[in-house]
Backbone as CSV, one residue per row, in Angstrom:
resi,resn,N_x,N_y,N_z,CA_x,CA_y,CA_z,C_x,C_y,C_z
1,MET,-8.336,14.174,-22.857,-9.147,13.304,-22.014,-8.846,13.495,-20.535
2,ALA,-7.571,13.660,-20.195,-7.203,13.842,-18.794,-7.829,15.131,-18.243
3,THR,-7.989,16.120,-19.105,-8.612,17.374,-18.681,-10.040,17.113,-18.225
4,ARG,-10.739,16.222,-18.928,-12.119,15.887,-18.556,-12.162,15.264,-17.161
5,ALA,-11.236,14.358,-16.881,-11.182,13.735,-15.551,-10.905,14.791,-14.485
6,PHE,-9.991,15.703,-14.777,-9.681,16.764,-13.820,-10.904,17.649,-13.575
7,LEU,-11.627,17.993,-14.619,-12.816,18.832,-14.458,-13.880,18.117,-13.629
8,ARG,-14.007,16.808,-13.809,-14.962,16.028,-13.011,-14.518,15.989,-11.547
9,PHE,-13.214,15.849,-11.327,-12.685,15.896,-9.964,-12.978,17.255,-9.347
10,GLN,-12.709,18.304,-10.097,-12.915,19.675,-9.612,-14.385,19.893,-9.240
11,LYS,-15.292,19.378,-10.068,-16.730,19.501,-9.782,-17.061,18.794,-8.473
12,TRP,-16.525,17.573,-8.293,-16.759,16.849,-7.035,-16.208,17.644,-5.863
13,TRP,-14.984,18.165,-5.986,-14.329,18.887,-4.897,-15.175,20.077,-4.458
14,TYR,-15.677,20.844,-5.432,-16.458,22.032,-5.085,-17.865,21.685,-4.611
15,THR,-18.379,20.526,-4.978,-19.696,20.088,-4.519,-19.609,19.472,-3.131
16,ALA,-18.662,18.563,-2.931,-18.531,17.856,-1.655,-17.826,18.700,-0.590
17,THR,-17.066,19.653,-0.989,-16.302,20.547,-0.107,-15.553,19.804,1.016
18,PRO,-14.680,18.889,0.646,-13.906,18.207,1.687,-12.917,19.166,2.349
19,THR,-12.548,18.825,3.571,-11.507,19.571,4.273,-10.205,18.818,4.088
20,LEU,-9.205,19.521,3.612,-7.881,18.927,3.424,-7.063,19.191,4.685
21,HIS,-6.796,18.119,5.460,-6.013,18.251,6.689,-4.518,18.257,6.391
22,SER,-4.117,17.450,5.427,-2.708,17.415,5.031,-2.605,16.738,3.675
23,ALA,-1.482,17.004,3.014,-1.250,16.412,1.692,0.238,16.161,1.507
24,GLU,0.537,15.083,0.817,1.921,14.744,0.471,2.838,14.688,1.697
25,ASP,2.304,14.166,2.789,3.117,14.003,3.993,3.962,12.746,3.903
26,ILE,5.187,12.849,4.376,6.059,11.680,4.473,5.738,10.990,5.789
27,LEU,5.444,9.720,5.722,5.095,8.925,6.894,6.136,7.846,7.109
28,TYR,6.253,7.387,8.341,7.173,6.290,8.633,6.653,5.508,9.829
29,SER,7.131,4.291,9.945,6.817,3.450,11.090,8.113,2.853,11.601
30,LEU,8.437,3.164,12.848,9.606,2.545,13.472,9.309,1.086,13.787
31,GLU,8.060,0.797,14.150,7.683,-0.570,14.499,7.824,-1.517,13.311
32,TYR,7.398,-1.071,12.139,7.407,-1.939,10.965,8.537,-1.635,9.987
33,ASN,9.289,-0.580,10.246,10.411,-0.188,9.390,9.963,0.040,7.940
34,ILE,8.913,0.851,7.811,8.395,1.212,6.487,8.194,2.725,6.445
35,CYS,8.144,3.256,5.229,7.863,4.678,5.061,7.177,4.888,3.715
36,GLY,6.604,6.049,3.539,5.952,6.379,2.281,5.372,7.777,2.332
37,THR,4.906,8.246,1.194,4.278,9.557,1.089,2.851,9.361,0.600
38,TYR,1.901,9.735,1.432,0.511,9.567,1.009,-0.011,10.873,0.426
39,ASP,-1.111,10.771,-0.300,-1.604,11.934,-1.030,-2.410,12.905,-0.174
40,ALA,-3.338,12.381,0.646,-4.178,13.329,1.386,-4.860,12.695,2.585
41,ASP,-5.120,13.550,3.561,-5.959,13.253,4.719,-7.134,14.210,4.582
42,LEU,-8.295,13.665,4.245,-9.481,14.480,3.980,-10.589,14.181,4.972
43,SER,-11.408,15.186,5.255,-12.696,14.975,5.913,-13.766,15.356,4.908
44,ILE,-14.658,14.421,4.678,-15.723,14.631,3.697,-17.036,14.726,4.460
45,PRO,-17.857,15.730,4.180,-19.155,15.793,4.851,-19.921,14.483,4.637
46,GLY,-20.479,13.973,5.736,-21.186,12.696,5.674,-22.257,12.628,4.594
47,ILE,-22.897,13.746,4.313,-23.949,13.726,3.287,-23.399,13.389,1.902
48,HIS,-22.088,13.534,1.723,-21.454,13.213,0.436,-20.725,11.874,0.463
49,HIS,-20.852,11.146,1.556,-20.203,9.839,1.670,-21.251,8.762,1.405
50,PRO,-20.925,7.754,0.600,-21.940,6.777,0.212,-22.420,5.833,1.317
51,THR,-21.609,5.592,2.348,-22.018,4.606,3.359,-22.088,5.156,4.783
52,MET,-21.654,6.388,5.001,-21.625,6.945,6.364,-22.325,8.295,6.422
53,LYS,-23.503,8.354,5.853,-24.248,9.610,5.780,-24.665,10.130,7.150
54,ASP,-24.695,9.246,8.158,-25.099,9.647,9.507,-24.002,10.420,10.248
55,LYS,-22.772,10.369,9.748,-21.663,11.085,10.383,-21.602,12.514,9.849
56,GLU,-21.220,13.439,10.718,-21.080,14.819,10.256,-19.948,14.922,9.235
57,PHE,-18.794,14.332,9.573,-17.648,14.293,8.673,-17.048,12.901,8.706
58,VAL,-16.547,12.465,7.569,-15.890,11.161,7.448,-14.430,11.430,7.084
59,ARG,-13.544,11.052,7.999,-12.109,11.269,7.762,-11.583,10.117,6.906
60,CYS,-10.850,10.458,5.847,-10.379,9.451,4.895,-8.898,9.590,4.593
61,THR,-8.177,8.503,4.725,-6.822,8.432,4.194,-7.003,8.194,2.702
62,THR,-6.413,9.061,1.888,-6.770,9.137,0.472,-5.546,9.058,-0.430
63,ASP,-5.737,8.385,-1.548,-4.688,8.313,-2.562,-5.302,8.611,-3.925
64,TRP,-4.596,9.382,-4.746,-5.033,9.693,-6.114,-4.393,8.681,-7.058
65,LYS,-5.123,8.238,-8.032,-4.601,7.281,-9.014,-5.004,7.711,-10.415
66,THR,-4.124,7.393,-11.374,-4.413,7.677,-12.785,-4.317,6.401,-13.618
67,SER,-4.451,5.250,-12.977,-4.351,3.969,-13.678,-5.507,3.789,-14.646
68,ASN,-5.229,3.094,-15.732,-6.270,2.758,-16.684,-7.185,1.691,-16.101
69,ALA,-8.405,1.695,-16.554,-9.353,0.662,-16.162,-8.943,-0.656,-16.808
70,SER,-9.341,-1.762,-16.173,-9.060,-3.081,-16.723,-10.341,-3.900,-16.731
71,ASN,-10.612,-4.554,-17.852,-11.781,-5.415,-17.952,-11.498,-6.830,-17.472
72,SER,-10.271,-7.091,-17.073,-9.893,-8.417,-16.591,-10.590,-8.714,-15.265
73,LYS,-11.237,-9.878,-15.187,-11.893,-10.274,-13.941,-10.853,-10.457,-12.839
74,GLU,-9.673,-10.947,-13.194,-8.592,-11.151,-12.218,-8.118,-9.816,-11.650
75,ALA,-8.003,-8.791,-12.487,-7.553,-7.476,-12.028,-8.637,-6.790,-11.188
76,ALA,-9.891,-7.033,-11.519,-11.038,-6.457,-10.802,-10.912,-4.935,-10.682
77,ALA,-10.597,-4.275,-11.803,-10.398,-2.821,-11.774,-11.133,-2.128,-12.916
78,PRO,-12.446,-2.335,-13.030,-13.166,-1.705,-14.144,-13.193,-0.178,-14.079
79,GLU,-12.886,0.380,-12.899,-12.837,1.842,-12.766,-11.415,2.339,-12.512
80,GLY,-10.430,1.485,-12.796,-9.044,1.885,-12.626,-8.554,1.830,-11.189
81,VAL,-9.336,1.245,-10.305,-8.943,1.100,-8.895,-8.700,-0.379,-8.632
82,TYR,-7.470,-0.705,-8.337,-7.075,-2.083,-8.053,-7.182,-2.332,-6.553
83,TYR,-7.525,-3.557,-6.174,-7.717,-3.861,-4.750,-6.471,-3.544,-3.926
84,SER,-5.298,-3.659,-4.525,-4.054,-3.387,-3.794,-3.949,-1.920,-3.365
85,TYR,-4.715,-1.039,-3.989,-4.677,0.371,-3.589,-5.202,0.554,-2.168
86,PHE,-6.159,-0.298,-1.762,-6.659,-0.218,-0.386,-5.595,-0.702,0.594
87,LEU,-4.782,-1.655,0.163,-3.654,-2.096,0.986,-2.667,-0.940,1.146
88,GLN,-2.394,-0.231,0.063,-1.489,0.923,0.125,-2.038,1.980,1.079
89,ASP,-3.325,2.304,0.963,-3.941,3.266,1.885,-3.842,2.772,3.324
90,ALA,-4.026,1.469,3.522,-3.966,0.897,4.874,-2.560,1.000,5.459
91,LEU,-1.543,0.821,4.631,-0.168,0.997,5.114,0.048,2.450,5.556
92,TYR,-0.485,3.398,4.786,-0.400,4.799,5.183,-1.144,5.024,6.502
93,GLU,-2.303,4.427,6.622,-3.099,4.577,7.841,-2.367,3.986,9.048
94,LEU,-1.743,2.848,8.866,-0.949,2.222,9.924,0.140,3.186,10.412
95,MET,0.823,3.819,9.466,1.876,4.771,9.823,1.297,6.030,10.462
96,ARG,0.181,6.523,9.940,-0.458,7.718,10.501,-0.799,7.493,11.976
97,ARG,-1.337,6.325,12.266,-1.723,6.018,13.648,-0.500,5.960,14.557
98,GLU,0.552,5.305,14.081,1.772,5.229,14.899,2.318,6.624,15.190
99,LEU,2.128,7.547,14.253,2.608,8.918,14.432,1.641,9.777,15.253
100,GLY,0.557,9.161,15.727,-0.378,9.858,16.601,-1.409,10.706,15.884
101,GLN,-1.590,10.493,14.592,-2.589,11.259,13.854,-3.974,10.658,14.083
102,GLU,-4.991,11.479,13.884,-6.368,11.032,14.089,-6.696,9.879,13.135
103,PRO,-7.249,8.799,13.658,-7.560,7.643,12.792,-8.609,7.981,11.731
104,ALA,-8.468,7.338,10.600,-9.430,7.524,9.509,-10.678,6.682,9.758
105,ASP,-11.798,7.176,9.238,-13.056,6.429,9.280,-13.192,5.530,8.058
106,ASP,-12.493,5.893,6.986,-12.594,5.145,5.731,-11.311,5.386,4.931
107,LEU,-11.118,4.560,3.940,-10.011,4.712,2.990,-10.619,5.070,1.647
108,LEU,-9.992,5.997,0.954,-10.547,6.488,-0.310,-9.492,6.443,-1.400
109,VAL,-9.901,5.918,-2.551,-9.062,5.977,-3.749,-9.807,6.845,-4.760
110,VAL,-9.130,7.900,-5.196,-9.679,8.812,-6.204,-9.037,8.436,-7.526
111,SER,-9.845,8.032,-8.474,-9.352,7.597,-9.777,-9.703,8.639,-10.836
112,ALA,-8.683,9.311,-11.337,-8.841,10.262,-12.443,-8.030,9.686,-13.596
113,ARG,-8.734,8.967,-14.476,-8.051,8.165,-15.490,-7.710,8.943,-16.754
114,LYS,-6.782,8.371,-17.463,-6.324,8.980,-18.719,-7.422,8.987,-19.781
115,ASP,-8.415,8.083,-19.621,-9.517,8.040,-20.589,-10.578,9.101,-20.309
116,GLY,-10.335,9.945,-19.282,-11.263,11.027,-18.970,-12.290,10.675,-17.912
117,GLU,-12.333,9.439,-17.477,-13.301,9.030,-16.471,-12.784,9.341,-15.075
118,PHE,-13.706,9.444,-14.142,-13.394,9.817,-12.769,-14.256,8.988,-11.828
119,SER,-13.636,8.440,-10.785,-14.373,7.651,-9.792,-13.806,7.902,-8.414
120,LEU,-14.677,7.824,-7.437,-14.302,7.798,-6.029,-14.719,6.428,-5.521
121,ILE,-13.799,5.693,-4.943,-14.169,4.389,-4.398,-13.641,4.311,-2.968
122,TYR,-14.572,4.120,-2.061,-14.259,4.007,-0.641,-14.137,2.531,-0.279
123,ALA,-13.254,2.226,0.658,-13.114,0.847,1.126,-14.453,0.331,1.633
124,SER,-15.198,1.181,2.324,-16.491,0.758,2.878,-17.480,0.352,1.787
125,GLU,-17.368,0.919,0.597,-18.241,0.529,-0.514,-17.934,-0.885,-1.001
126,CYS,-16.723,-1.337,-0.721,-16.302,-2.686,-1.129,-16.477,-3.686,0.007
127,GLY,-17.127,-3.262,1.077,-17.354,-4.139,2.212,-16.155,-4.270,3.137
128,LEU,-15.220,-3.325,3.051,-14.003,-3.366,3.862,-14.035,-2.271,4.922
129,THR,-13.638,-2.625,6.139,-13.477,-1.606,7.172,-12.016,-1.162,7.198
130,VAL,-11.773,-0.032,7.812,-10.404,0.444,7.951,-9.608,-0.569,8.779
131,GLU,-10.210,-1.083,9.851,-9.514,-2.050,10.714,-9.136,-3.312,9.944
132,GLU,-10.036,-3.802,9.102,-9.713,-4.991,8.296,-8.551,-4.702,7.350
133,CYS,-8.561,-3.532,6.761,-7.489,-3.169,5.833,-6.157,-3.002,6.563
134,VAL,-6.174,-2.423,7.761,-4.950,-2.275,8.546,-4.436,-3.653,8.963
135,ASP,-5.355,-4.557,9.349,-4.940,-5.936,9.666,-4.325,-6.606,8.434
136,TRP,-4.900,-6.351,7.270,-4.378,-6.885,6.003,-2.953,-6.369,5.786
137,ALA,-2.741,-5.079,6.040,-1.407,-4.487,5.875,-0.404,-5.156,6.819
138,ARG,-0.802,-5.360,8.069,0.089,-6.040,9.023,0.406,-7.458,8.549
139,ALA,-0.602,-8.141,8.024,-0.399,-9.514,7.536,0.573,-9.543,6.359
140,VAL,0.470,-8.578,5.468,1.384,-8.506,4.321,2.807,-8.267,4.805
141,ILE,2.974,-7.358,5.761,4.308,-7.094,6.310,4.858,-8.375,6.939
142,PHE,4.028,-9.068,7.705,4.450,-10.319,8.346,4.865,-11.349,7.297
143,CYS,4.046,-11.528,6.269,4.362,-12.505,5.215,5.656,-12.136,4.490
144,TYR,5.850,-10.858,4.224,7.080,-10.406,3.574,8.291,-10.755,4.434
145,ARG,8.183,-10.497,5.734,9.310,-10.784,6.632,9.599,-12.277,6.717
146,ILE,8.570,-13.098,6.769,8.765,-14.549,6.811,9.407,-15.023,5.506
147,ALA,8.950,-14.490,4.375,9.525,-14.869,3.077,10.994,-14.478,3.016
148,GLU,11.332,-13.284,3.497,12.737,-12.849,3.507,13.585,-13.762,4.386
149,ARG,13.036,-14.140,5.549,13.776,-15.033,6.442,13.984,-16.392,5.773
150,ALA,12.946,-16.895,5.097,13.064,-18.178,4.393,14.112,-18.090,3.282
151,LYS,14.081,-17.009,2.502,15.070,-16.845,1.429,16.484,-16.760,1.986
152,ASN,16.660,-15.968,3.029,17.986,-15.852,3.640,18.443,-17.179,4.220
153,GLY,17.521,-17.929,4.811,17.847,-19.245,5.346,18.264,-20.209,4.247
154,LEU,17.572,-20.185,3.130,17.926,-21.056,2.009,19.297,-20.701,1.448
155,LEU,19.577,-19.415,1.329,20.894,-18.993,0.832,22.000,-19.417,1.796
156,ALA,21.767,-19.245,3.099,22.762,-19.648,4.092,22.954,-21.160,4.080
157,HIS,21.852,-21.888,3.935,21.927,-23.356,3.894,22.754,-23.810,2.693
158,ALA,22.525,-23.210,1.552,23.268,-23.573,0.342,24.746,-23.267,0.511
159,GLU,25.048,-22.151,1.141,26.443,-21.777,1.389,27.115,-22.818,2.283
160,GLU,26.436,-23.231,3.338,26.989,-24.255,4.241,27.148,-25.587,3.514
161,ALA,26.158,-25.947,2.711,26.203,-27.221,1.980,27.373,-27.237,1.006
162,MET,27.663,-26.113,0.387,28.785,-26.045,-0.550,30.101,-26.305,0.180
163,HIS,30.228,-25.811,1.386,31.452,-26.042,2.163,31.571,-27.499,2.593
164,GLU,30.427,-28.130,2.843,30.450,-29.532,3.286,30.865,-30.475,2.168
165,ILE,30.512,-30.173,0.932,30.813,-31.109,-0.152,32.130,-30.824,-0.851
166,GLU,32.758,-29.700,-0.528,34.061,-29.425,-1.124,35.072,-30.411,-0.550
167,PRO,35.867,-31.030,-1.401,36.871,-31.957,-0.874,37.888,-31.194,-0.045
168,PRO,38.399,-31.850,0.976,39.397,-31.163,1.799,40.610,-30.818,0.962
169,LYS,41.193,-29.723,1.252,42.386,-29.299,0.526,43.563,-30.143,1.017
170,VAL,44.271,-30.747,0.071,45.412,-31.594,0.383,46.671,-30.809,0.084
171,LYS,47.560,-30.860,1.028,48.818,-30.152,0.834,49.681,-30.970,-0.117
172,THR,50.104,-30.334,-1.163,50.991,-31.032,-2.103,52.419,-30.880,-1.619
173,ILE,53.163,-31.918,-1.815,54.546,-31.906,-1.358,55.446,-31.809,-2.591
174,ASN,56.330,-30.908,-2.496,57.308,-30.744,-3.550,58.246,-31.952,-3.498
175,SER,58.575,-32.498,-4.658,59.418,-33.706,-4.704,60.775,-33.523,-4.049
176,LYS,61.192,-32.307,-3.908,62.481,-32.048,-3.297,62.379,-32.025,-1.768
177,GLU,61.170,-31.943,-1.288,61.004,-31.915,0.167,61.127,-33.323,0.713
178,GLU,61.637,-33.417,1.882,61.737,-34.720,2.514,60.561,-34.933,3.429
179,PHE,60.274,-36.195,3.625,59.166,-36.534,4.524,59.628,-36.539,5.939
């Protein structure tokens, strides 16, 4: 089945003829203290892009996925693409920009599933802009940092409280000692 998904991907690749600018690059952000390895920086001819046909080329920060599809309404992944994948692409895009790379026009998740199915899903098809996704990534980083600060504060508070309720240590006097 996976071979079928690969063949469908291969057919798309040779039909759409994207330009591969880079692949498997290690990215980092000094500002946010994050790093990761993204799958690809592609330019896709606009005629092969579902929402930006007026552009000559659409640059996409891209990630490949092999997740199974889910029929769960909560998961919202009938094609094996989970909404969090756009957050992951946005984190890569945030790092790419900090490193001075050309900004992406869209985020792309390529789903080549174990069941043999293949899908391309662009953030723009879901009503998301790259800027909104990058803002989402910044918000997640901010929330994570606030949560860590709250957890560390609670642990420190508990440590201080334990010292406050411990009875003072009383020096015991040996009966042979004089007062």
